[in-house]
Kinemage of the C-alpha trace (Angstrom):
@kinemage 1
@onewidth
@group {chain A} dominant
@subgroup {mainchain}
@vectorlist {calphas} color= white
{ca unk a 1} P -16.457 65.894 19.104
{ca unk a 2} L -17.667 66.278 22.702
{ca unk a 3} L -21.008 67.680 21.552
{ca unk a 4} L -21.422 64.731 19.156
{ca unk a 5} L -20.762 62.266 21.967
{ca unk a 6} L -23.236 64.032 24.225
{ca unk a 7} L -25.841 63.946 21.455
{ca unk a 8} L -25.216 60.222 20.920
{ca unk a 9} L -25.501 59.520 24.627
{ca unk a 10} L -28.743 61.517 24.867
{ca unk a 11} L -30.208 59.620 21.893
{ca unk a 12} L -29.312 56.262 23.423
{ca unk a 13} L -30.810 57.192 26.798
{ca unk a 14} L -34.005 58.471 25.152
{ca unk a 15} L -34.277 55.300 23.072
{ca unk a 16} L -33.742 53.141 26.144
{ca unk a 17} L -36.493 54.902 28.107
{ca unk a 18} L -38.880 54.625 25.183
{ca unk a 19} L -38.039 50.909 24.950
{ca unk a 20} L -38.787 50.490 28.654
{ca unk a 21} L -42.095 52.331 28.304
{ca unk a 22} L -43.276 50.220 25.358
{ca unk a 23} L -42.235 47.027 27.170
{ca unk a 24} L -44.733 47.829 29.947
{ca unk a 25} L -47.549 46.844 27.583
{ca unk a 26} L -48.518 43.153 27.520
{ca unk a 27} L -46.313 41.054 25.203
{ca unk a 28} L -47.571 39.872 21.838
{ca unk a 29} L -47.828 36.180 22.603
{ca unk a 30} L -47.248 34.999 19.027
{ca unk a 31} L -44.371 37.371 18.169
{ca unk a 32} L -40.821 36.015 17.863
{ca unk a 33} L -37.763 38.126 16.969
{ca unk a 34} L -34.756 36.387 15.396
{ca unk a 35} L -31.199 37.631 14.996
{ca unk a 36} L -28.007 35.988 13.717
{ca unk a 37} L -24.486 37.370 14.166
{ca unk a 38} L -25.575 40.894 15.156
{ca unk a 39} L -28.124 41.149 12.361
{ca unk a 40} L -25.612 40.421 9.595
{ca unk a 41} L -26.906 37.051 8.421
{ca unk a 42} L -29.929 34.872 7.786
{ca unk a 43} L -28.154 31.804 9.121
{ca unk a 44} L -27.144 29.428 11.891
{ca unk a 45} L -29.365 28.099 14.684
{ca unk a 46} L -31.881 30.982 14.553
{ca unk a 47} L -32.486 30.277 10.848
{ca unk a 48} L -33.064 26.557 11.473
{ca unk a 49} L -35.518 27.291 14.291
{ca unk a 50} L -37.283 29.947 12.200
{ca unk a 51} L -37.695 27.590 9.231
{ca unk a 52} L -38.977 24.772 11.430
{ca unk a 53} L -41.591 27.101 12.945
{ca unk a 54} L -42.518 28.485 9.540
{ca unk a 55} L -43.193 24.960 8.250
{ca unk a 56} L -44.894 23.521 11.340
{ca unk a 57} L -46.301 26.447 13.341
{ca unk a 58} L -47.366 29.234 10.957
{ca unk a 59} L -49.518 30.737 13.717
{ca unk a 60} L -46.437 32.629 14.961
{ca unk a 61} L -45.483 36.046 13.634
{ca unk a 62} L -41.726 35.991 13.086
{ca unk a 63} L -39.484 38.965 12.293
{ca unk a 64} L -35.720 39.195 11.815
{ca unk a 65} L -33.509 41.875 13.347
{ca unk a 66} L -31.236 43.145 10.557
{ca unk a 67} L -28.186 45.382 10.291
{ca unk a 68} L -29.092 47.823 7.466
{ca unk a 69} L -25.808 47.042 5.649
{ca unk a 70} L -27.031 43.467 5.145
{ca unk a 71} L -30.659 44.210 4.302
{ca unk a 72} L -30.480 42.979 0.697
{ca unk a 73} L -30.078 39.326 1.662
{ca unk a 74} L -33.346 39.394 3.590
{ca unk a 75} L -35.170 41.238 0.802
{ca unk a 76} L -33.976 38.685 -1.769
{ca unk a 77} L -35.200 35.793 0.373
{ca unk a 78} L -38.477 37.555 1.209
{ca unk a 79} L -37.801 37.155 4.934
{ca unk a 80} L -39.767 39.585 7.164
{ca unk a 81} L -37.417 41.936 8.994
{ca unk a 82} L -36.956 45.171 10.898
{ca unk a 83} L -33.854 47.349 10.757
{ca unk a 84} L -31.858 47.045 13.974
{ca unk a 85} L -32.467 50.028 16.322
{ca unk a 86} L -35.181 51.541 14.115
{ca unk a 87} L -38.475 52.572 15.753
{ca unk a 88} L -40.195 49.587 14.126
{ca unk a 89} L -37.534 47.332 15.667
{ca unk a 90} L -38.001 48.988 19.063
{ca unk a 91} L -41.756 48.395 19.127
{ca unk a 92} L -41.350 44.782 17.974
{ca unk a 93} L -38.515 43.935 20.353
{ca unk a 94} L -40.194 45.559 23.344
{ca unk a 95} L -43.439 43.619 22.795
{ca unk a 96} L -42.102 40.253 21.540
{ca unk a 97} L -42.779 37.148 23.611
{ca unk a 98} L -39.531 35.527 22.414
{ca unk a 99} L -36.049 36.654 21.381
{ca unk a 100} L -33.957 34.071 19.526
{ca unk a 101} L -30.333 34.987 18.813
{ca unk a 102} L -26.905 33.336 18.476
{ca unk a 103} L -24.781 36.233 19.771
{ca unk a 104} L -25.001 38.899 22.440
{ca unk a 105} L -27.481 41.761 22.485
{ca unk a 106} L -26.349 45.342 23.315
{ca unk a 107} L -26.337 45.743 27.088
{ca unk a 108} L -28.146 49.062 26.945
{ca unk a 109} L -31.246 47.355 25.482
{ca unk a 110} L -33.286 46.233 28.528
{ca unk a 111} L -34.956 42.832 28.273
{ca unk a 112} L -38.698 43.171 28.988
{ca unk a 113} L -39.915 41.289 32.046
{ca unk a 114} L -42.295 39.089 30.035
{ca unk a 115} L -39.929 38.310 27.142
{ca unk a 116} L -38.288 34.875 26.955
{ca unk a 117} L -34.722 35.085 25.657
{ca unk a 118} L -33.429 31.960 23.896
{ca unk a 119} L -29.669 32.093 23.362
{ca unk a 120} L -28.659 29.510 20.752
{ca unk a 121} L -24.920 30.339 20.661
{ca unk a 122} L -22.948 29.419 17.549
{ca unk a 123} L -20.378 26.713 18.089
{ca unk a 124} L -18.902 23.870 20.103
{ca unk a 125} L -15.992 25.407 22.039
{ca unk a 126} L -12.377 24.510 21.331
{ca unk a 127} L -10.938 27.892 22.295
{ca unk a 128} L -11.572 29.400 25.715
{ca unk a 129} L -14.765 31.424 26.176
{ca unk a 130} L -15.841 34.374 28.326
{ca unk a 131} L -15.044 33.778 32.000
{ca unk a 132} L -12.572 31.005 31.126
{ca unk a 133} L -10.335 33.339 29.099
{ca unk a 134} L -7.065 34.201 30.816
{ca unk a 135} L -6.555 37.450 28.900
{ca unk a 136} L -8.816 39.268 26.431
{ca unk a 137} L -6.874 40.779 23.499
{ca unk a 138} L -9.828 42.196 21.540
{ca unk a 139} L -9.837 45.965 20.850
{ca unk a 140} L -11.995 48.378 22.813
{ca unk a 141} L -12.193 46.406 26.037
{ca unk a 142} L -10.216 44.980 28.937
{ca unk a 143} L -10.234 41.463 30.331
{ca unk a 144} L -12.209 42.556 33.394
{ca unk a 145} L -14.715 44.627 31.394
{ca unk a 146} L -15.238 41.899 28.794
{ca unk a 147} L -15.977 39.268 31.425
{ca unk a 148} L -18.251 41.592 33.382
{ca unk a 149} L -20.252 42.521 30.267
{ca unk a 150} L -20.625 38.853 29.338
{ca unk a 151} L -21.863 38.080 32.844
{ca unk a 152} L -24.441 40.904 32.705
{ca unk a 153} L -25.655 39.734 29.295
{ca unk a 154} L -26.038 36.103 30.322
{ca unk a 155} L -28.283 37.169 33.243
{ca unk a 156} L -30.882 37.952 30.566
{ca unk a 157} L -30.848 34.502 28.970
{ca unk a 158} L -33.725 32.227 29.940
{ca unk a 159} L -32.606 29.223 27.866
{ca unk a 160} L -29.318 28.226 26.284
{ca unk a 161} L -28.862 25.598 23.569
{ca unk a 162} L -26.012 23.097 23.805
{ca unk a 163} L -24.866 20.687 21.062
{ca unk a 164} L -23.506 18.036 23.467
{ca unk a 165} L -22.645 17.262 27.075
{ca unk a 166} L -19.081 18.508 26.663
{ca unk a 167} L -20.368 21.960 25.647
{ca unk a 168} L -22.985 22.055 28.407
{ca unk a 169} L -20.327 21.777 31.097
{ca unk a 170} L -18.213 24.540 29.524
{ca unk a 171} L -21.136 26.875 28.782
{ca unk a 172} L -22.440 26.731 32.342
{ca unk a 173} L -19.052 27.664 33.753
{ca unk a 174} L -17.780 30.091 31.091
{ca unk a 175} L -21.095 31.985 30.819
{ca unk a 176} L -21.858 31.546 34.537
{ca unk a 177} L -25.285 30.354 33.437
{ca unk a 178} L -27.499 28.588 35.968
{ca unk a 179} L -30.850 28.474 34.151
{ca unk a 180} L -32.045 25.802 31.722
{ca unk a 181} L -29.615 24.388 29.163
{ca unk a 182} L -31.299 22.483 26.345
{ca unk a 183} L -28.908 19.725 25.293
{ca unk a 184} L -30.470 19.183 21.895
{ca unk a 185} L -27.749 19.132 19.266
{ca unk a 186} L -27.499 22.198 17.048
{ca unk a 187} L -30.564 23.039 14.915
{ca unk a 188} L -28.281 24.364 12.165
{ca unk a 189} L -26.904 20.846 11.698
{ca unk a 190} L -30.311 19.286 11.029
{ca unk a 191} L -29.775 19.799 7.298
{ca unk a 192} L -26.956 17.239 7.286
{ca unk a 193} L -29.495 14.525 8.087
{ca unk a 194} L -32.223 15.580 5.662
{ca unk a 195} L -32.742 14.092 2.199
{ca unk a 196} L -33.001 17.546 0.611
{ca unk a 197} L -29.306 18.213 1.306
{ca unk a 198} L -28.409 16.738 -2.090
{ca unk a 199} L -30.827 18.998 -3.953
{ca unk a 200} L -29.591 22.045 -2.019
{ca unk a 201} L -26.003 21.246 -3.034
{ca unk a 202} L -26.925 20.752 -6.713
{ca unk a 203} L -28.910 23.973 -6.894
{ca unk a 204} L -26.202 25.959 -5.136
{ca unk a 205} L -23.580 24.833 -7.637
{ca unk a 206} L -25.847 25.735 -10.555
{ca unk a 207} L -26.753 29.184 -9.205
{ca unk a 208} L -23.144 30.135 -8.403
{ca unk a 209} L -21.442 28.567 -11.417
{ca unk a 210} L -19.451 25.989 -9.438
{ca unk a 211} L -18.080 23.284 -11.794
{ca unk a 212} L -19.380 19.745 -11.388
{ca unk a 213} L -16.220 18.053 -12.645
{ca unk a 214} L -13.937 19.234 -9.796
{ca unk a 215} L -13.725 18.344 -6.118
{ca unk a 216} L -14.255 21.269 -3.748
{ca unk a 217} L -11.947 22.360 -0.921
{ca unk a 218} L -13.563 24.659 1.642
{ca unk a 219} L -11.119 26.875 3.548
{ca unk a 220} L -12.833 28.318 6.627
{ca unk a 221} L -10.436 29.721 9.253
{ca unk a 222} L -11.283 31.704 12.368
{ca unk a 223} L -10.220 35.239 13.332
{ca unk a 224} L -7.316 36.264 15.557
{ca unk a 225} L -8.282 38.361 18.586
{ca unk a 226} L -5.060 40.403 18.462
{ca unk a 227} L -5.040 41.245 14.735
{ca unk a 228} L -7.522 43.990 13.910
{ca unk a 229} L -8.198 47.277 12.144
{ca unk a 230} L -10.742 48.516 14.662
{ca unk a 231} L -13.436 47.208 17.005
{ca unk a 232} L -15.365 44.475 15.186
{ca unk a 233} L -13.082 44.459 12.078
{ca unk a 234} L -10.261 41.939 12.121
{ca unk a 235} L -7.258 41.471 9.830
{ca unk a 236} L -6.498 38.151 8.187
{ca unk a 237} L -3.360 37.321 6.211
{ca unk a 238} L -3.860 34.485 3.737
{ca unk a 239} L -1.048 32.041 4.497
{ca unk a 240} L -2.232 29.485 1.963
{ca unk a 241} L -0.183 29.764 -1.239
{ca unk a 242} L -2.871 29.685 -3.920
{ca unk a 243} L -0.266 29.513 -6.720
{ca unk a 244} L 1.124 26.263 -5.319
{ca unk a 245} L -2.315 24.829 -4.670
{ca unk a 246} L -3.454 25.640 -8.201
{ca unk a 247} L -0.324 24.147 -9.747
{ca unk a 248} L -0.472 20.928 -7.712
{ca unk a 249} L -4.220 20.391 -7.369
{ca unk a 250} L -5.941 22.579 -9.978
{ca unk a 251} L -6.677 19.742 -12.371
{ca unk a 252} L -8.748 17.946 -9.755
{ca unk a 253} L -9.860 20.613 -7.235
{ca unk a 254} L -11.197 24.111 -6.776
{ca unk a 255} L -11.028 26.043 -3.481
{ca unk a 256} L -13.673 28.176 -1.784
{ca unk a 257} L -12.575 30.761 0.792
{ca unk a 258} L -14.987 31.484 3.616
{ca unk a 259} L -13.649 33.929 6.192
{ca unk a 260} L -15.171 34.502 9.647
{ca unk a 261} L -17.892 37.177 9.697
{ca unk a 262} L -15.645 39.473 11.781
{ca unk a 263} L -12.811 39.418 9.208
{ca unk a 264} L -12.744 42.579 7.098
{ca unk a 265} L -10.533 41.415 4.192
{ca unk a 266} L -11.627 41.429 0.554
{ca unk a 267} L -9.407 39.057 -1.400
{ca unk a 268} L -8.594 39.749 -5.046
{ca unk a 269} L -8.788 36.337 -6.694
{ca unk a 270} L -8.882 37.554 -10.299
{ca unk a 271} L -5.636 35.754 -11.166
{ca unk a 272} L -7.105 32.479 -9.820
{ca unk a 273} L -10.328 32.619 -11.796
{ca unk a 274} L -11.797 29.153 -12.193
{ca unk a 275} L -9.793 27.794 -9.266
{ca unk a 276} L -10.364 30.030 -6.206
{ca unk a 277} L -13.701 31.553 -5.156
{ca unk a 278} L -14.372 33.956 -2.272
{ca unk a 279} L -17.669 33.143 -0.549
{ca unk a 280} L -16.884 35.084 2.635
{ca unk a 281} L -19.945 37.258 2.139
{ca unk a 282} L -22.223 34.255 1.661
{ca unk a 283} L -24.540 34.132 4.647
{ca unk a 284} L -25.009 30.502 5.529
{ca unk a 285} L -21.911 28.333 5.679
{ca unk a 286} L -24.050 25.173 5.905
{ca unk a 287} L -24.572 25.349 2.128
{ca unk a 288} L -20.809 25.552 1.602
{ca unk a 289} L -20.358 22.492 3.800
{ca unk a 290} L -22.821 20.563 1.646
{ca unk a 291} L -21.054 21.244 -1.666
{ca unk a 292} L -17.512 20.669 -0.368
{ca unk a 293} L -15.519 17.437 -0.448
{ca unk a 294} L -13.050 18.407 2.272
{ca unk a 295} L -12.528 21.137 4.836
{ca unk a 296} L -9.381 23.076 5.654
{ca unk a 297} L -9.694 25.056 8.873
{ca unk a 298} L -7.643 25.937 11.953
{ca unk a 299} L -9.201 26.537 15.398
{ca unk a 300} L -12.668 27.457 14.172
{ca unk a 301} L -15.621 25.571 15.606
{ca unk a 302} L -16.694 24.802 12.024
{ca unk a 303} L -14.947 21.429 12.256
{ca unk a 304} L -17.350 20.227 14.960
{ca unk a 305} L -20.263 20.842 12.584
{ca unk a 306} L -18.483 19.534 9.496
{ca unk a 307} L -17.789 16.243 11.276
{ca unk a 308} L -21.480 15.415 10.828
{ca unk a 309} L -20.803 14.935 7.108
{ca unk a 310} L -18.000 12.440 7.835
{ca unk a 311} L -15.792 14.050 5.186
{ca unk a 312} L -12.029 14.681 5.444
{ca unk a 313} L -10.630 17.634 7.403
{ca unk a 314} L -7.165 19.213 7.439
{ca unk a 315} L -6.036 21.686 10.101
{ca unk a 316} L -3.802 24.465 8.756
{ca unk a 317} L -2.286 25.614 12.056
{ca unk a 318} L 0.677 27.780 11.011
{ca unk a 319} L 0.436 29.814 14.264
{ca unk a 320} L -0.508 26.995 16.634
{ca unk a 321} L 1.927 27.826 19.446
{ca unk a 322} L 0.994 31.519 19.507
{ca unk a 323} L -2.731 30.822 19.355
{ca unk a 324} L -2.616 28.117 22.011
{ca unk a 325} L -0.344 29.967 24.441
{ca unk a 326} L -0.923 33.692 23.887
{ca unk a 327} L -4.231 34.362 22.083
{ca unk a 328} L -6.937 32.030 23.403
{ca unk a 329} L -5.962 28.636 24.754
{ca unk a 330} L -7.868 25.368 24.249
{ca unk a 331} L -10.255 23.241 26.304
{ca unk a 332} L -8.670 19.941 25.257
{ca unk a 333} L -5.463 18.640 23.696
{ca unk a 334} L -6.206 19.777 20.163
{ca unk a 335} L -3.012 18.308 18.716
{ca unk a 336} L -3.942 14.825 19.938
{ca unk a 337} L -7.711 14.925 19.414
{ca unk a 338} L -8.177 16.870 16.145
{ca unk a 339} L -10.063 14.645 13.650
{ca unk a 340} L -7.502 15.168 10.905
{ca unk a 341} L -3.845 16.052 10.326
{ca unk a 342} L -2.329 19.306 11.645
{ca unk a 343} L -0.052 21.014 9.101
{ca unk a 344} L 1.873 24.293 9.082
{ca unk a 345} L 2.782 24.985 5.442
{ca unk a 346} L 1.080 24.940 2.056
{ca unk a 347} L 3.366 22.074 0.992
{ca unk a 348} L 2.113 20.033 3.940
{ca unk a 349} L -1.490 20.901 3.031
{ca unk a 350} L -0.905 19.540 -0.473
{ca unk a 351} L 0.678 16.340 0.846
{ca unk a 352} L -2.210 15.838 3.294
{ca unk a 353} L -4.775 16.213 0.485
{ca unk a 354} L -2.927 13.736 -1.720
{ca unk a 355} L -2.715 11.245 1.172
{ca unk a 356} L -6.361 11.480 2.225
{ca unk a 357} L -7.940 8.161 3.138
{ca unk a 358} L -4.661 6.253 3.523
{ca unk a 359} L -4.259 6.520 7.309
{ca unk a 360} L -6.270 4.004 9.338
{ca unk a 361} L -5.320 5.710 12.626
{ca unk a 362} L -7.024 8.943 11.525
{ca unk a 363} L -10.234 6.986 10.832
{ca unk a 364} L -10.253 5.649 14.392
{ca unk a 365} L -9.545 9.128 15.770
{ca unk a 366} L -12.389 10.573 13.707
{ca unk a 367} L -14.875 7.988 14.967
{ca unk a 368} L -13.906 8.758 18.563
{ca unk a 369} L -14.348 12.481 17.869
{ca unk a 370} L -17.753 11.934 16.223
{ca unk a 371} L -19.065 9.915 19.170
{ca unk a 372} L -18.021 12.607 21.634
{ca unk a 373} L -19.288 15.711 19.847
{ca unk a 374} L -21.932 14.714 17.269
{ca unk a 375} L -23.889 11.999 19.068
{ca unk a 376} L -27.027 14.153 19.491
{ca unk a 377} L -27.253 15.253 15.864
{ca unk a 378} L -30.060 13.467 14.015
{ca unk a 379} L -32.024 16.085 12.054
{ca unk a 380} L -34.497 16.905 14.847
{ca unk a 381} L -32.667 19.433 17.043
{ca unk a 382} L -34.832 22.384 15.926
{ca unk a 383} L -37.969 20.406 16.761
{ca unk a 384} L -36.634 19.592 20.238
{ca unk a 385} L -35.787 23.234 20.919
{ca unk a 386} L -39.163 24.507 19.717
{ca unk a 387} L -40.994 22.016 21.936
{ca unk a 388} L -38.891 22.869 24.999
{ca unk a 389} L -39.013 26.653 24.657
{ca unk a 390} L -41.664 28.015 22.283
{ca unk a 391} L -44.483 25.512 22.736
{ca unk a 392} L -44.017 25.101 26.490
{ca unk a 393} L -44.294 28.853 27.022
{ca unk a 394} L -47.253 29.743 24.867
């Protein structure tokens, strides 16, 4: 065991020094490296920026950083990539003019002096982030270590994207970030304002065998910091009673489950065939937003994005008190400001679905929410980011 650890440490040190050596060469001015959720997905803000550049600035060479366990998705889409931590990846990363990612990079990878690091992040914050967290309950770290590592990482960022003024204020403080924040809206939400969204939804349903004669419920909860199997693999107990939902709503609805990328569960939905579908392994949740008629979530930042569609949302908050007080804590009064009803049981979920559209107060609350968090979204966020970062630094 000790010899294995020593060997691992030696390999990492050797790799780091090689990375530093290669980074001494002049950067490749047209090379951009993209990564989404630690190389697990072709998705989110990096995908939107990549596709904008591909369509409008093909002079750039663009390569994705990919976890080898998720390589197939990039092969199927014919997206150029390099396996994370391979020698090819090392030479590309060390010479790239730009890094574009939505999550943190390993601290032992040194950012080259001439590389511009664009951190897009991946959500409008409801739950406390980084330096604002009172206590960190994630495995493999301590509160002090977690905050220190986040601080070290954010020293490497040259630009940070923000979806709205509310997020800008929090990001600057929580990430202790004092460089340029681009308040652009989120590039990943551009699709909600494009005409092709209807075609994307139709094609997705056809490809995946989703029936056209049923309304679609999307259930997309977040993970719980204190419920885990190991570092990076979190437990999730399905509190929604699918039997009840099927019995009460199955004639009119189907439900799609989309767990957070850190959740390790594989749900057996065989007995709910034709009613419940597990799309947790589907890369880009934006496509699931487009085909759905309503969202059920909890404390996940997905509801800030989904609000752009102006479709109903229900908040299944069975552990609200624990989450609010002990696990994370919130930045605003979620119970008062959530743009939809908060419910704690499957029976209440069913009632809320049956009562959708009947409450005038909820419409007013939604409009207030939309004006606060979605006011920058217009379909051109990726273009704004590219102009402010890529084109200004070429």
